[in-house]
C-alpha positions, 0 to 999 in steps of 0.5 A, spaced: 234 737 202 233 738 210 236 741 215 242 741 210 242 735 208 244 732 216 251 730 218 250 722 219 244 722 213 237 718 218 237 726 221 235 729 215 227 728 216 230 727 225 225 720 223 228 713 223 229 710 216 225 703 220 217 703 219 214 698 224 207 695 220 203 691 224 196 688 223 199 682 218 195 678 216 198 669 218 197 670 210 204 673 207 210 672 207 215 676 209 217 675 200 209 678 200 212 684 204 218 685 201 215 686 194 208 690 197 214 695 201 220 694 196 217 699 188 218 704 195 225 704 195 232 698 197 230 695 203 236 694 206 233 688 210 226 686 212 224 681 219 217 678 219 214 675 226 213 670 227 216 668 221 214 664 215 216 657 217 213 659 223 209 652 227 206 657 233 198 658 231 198 665 229 193 671 228 197 676 226 203 678 223 208 684 226 213 687 220 219 690 221 222 694 215 229 698 213 229 702 208 237 705 204 233 712 205 228 715 210 225 717 205 222 711 204 220 710 210 216 716 210 212 714 203 211 708 208 207 710 212 203 712 207 201 705 205 196 704 212 189 702 211 192 699 205 188 692 206 193 687 204 191 680 203 185 680 208 187 688 214 188 694 214 195 695 213 199 699 219 204 703 218 209 707 223 216 709 223 220 704 229 224 709 234 230 706 234 234 707 242 240 711 240 
């Protein structure tokens, strides 16, 4: 492990276990996003904005994925530019205020 494993586990890669995915197609569902990112590791929480049942017209969605392991979030960043439905996804680490 890098840095001796880190005390909290989260600090191992000076990173985060949360990713922010932008340029998500309006027709993508949270279930599809869970399937796409789920093979990288166990997902603790996934939020899609606006949500699936939003009455608002949506031109693009944003998805936040919290993994159990920070390593999964690191790997997920390699999915940037992956075309999903009809858009190239943009995946970046999401730093929460500590």
